[in-house]
Phi, psi and omega in degrees: 000140176295148176234132179285003185263355180297169180278340184279172178262161185245127185238147179222138172238121184242115184243120180212138185227114172270317186243128180260150173296321178273144173287358183285345182242126178294145179295147170252149187250351188229002183305304180291327178294315176297314174305314175299322177294319177290322178299311178303317174299312179297315184292319182284315188265333186241006170057043170298126178272330182228118176234136179239135176241131176239107181239142177047240188299341176275351180263058178278163179303308180300321178292326184291309184295320177303314184289322175301313179296316182292316178297319182300327183280349180266350191255159179244180181292345183261358185272166177241141177226132180237127174241124182241129176239138174224122184164195176283149175220167182211151170251126179229116184050051176069009178251129175276147182222146166272145180256102181286163184311318189265015183287136172282177182290099178053030169282098187308330182287345181257005183258170172241116183281149178302323186288329178288322175300313178299320180296315181294321179292321183301328178288343183292151183266355182301139181287330184227114177234130180233118177252122172222148192229132171254089189247139173263120175267116177293130179095205193256060183304319186268002187287135180261127179261151181265000000 
């Protein structure tokens, strides 16, 4: 559990998408509300000093990746970083993807793969990084095929 008594600083990046640019993705109704609730808890109870929110039209593929990189350049080995994503996701050929605001219908070049998120986060110098996702999988993600 995080402790607000550590020497490091606390950073949060909150990405949430309720409405997508493309009609290929159904609207979600609580993504930004959930992100705000988690952000409030972290800021009030854990003294997060710096929080960045990318909601709806600001949560483009380019902006998400750029912001993860920029936040990563501000942190040190003693710091804590929490990245929260709430929106659509998809699994394609066993790889999970976040669906940014500006994504087309399963155009892989417009999605953000879990492996690219992992690679970006691994470059960061924070001593403690938590990435968690509240993702809605369009279709039958849990369906077992015979």
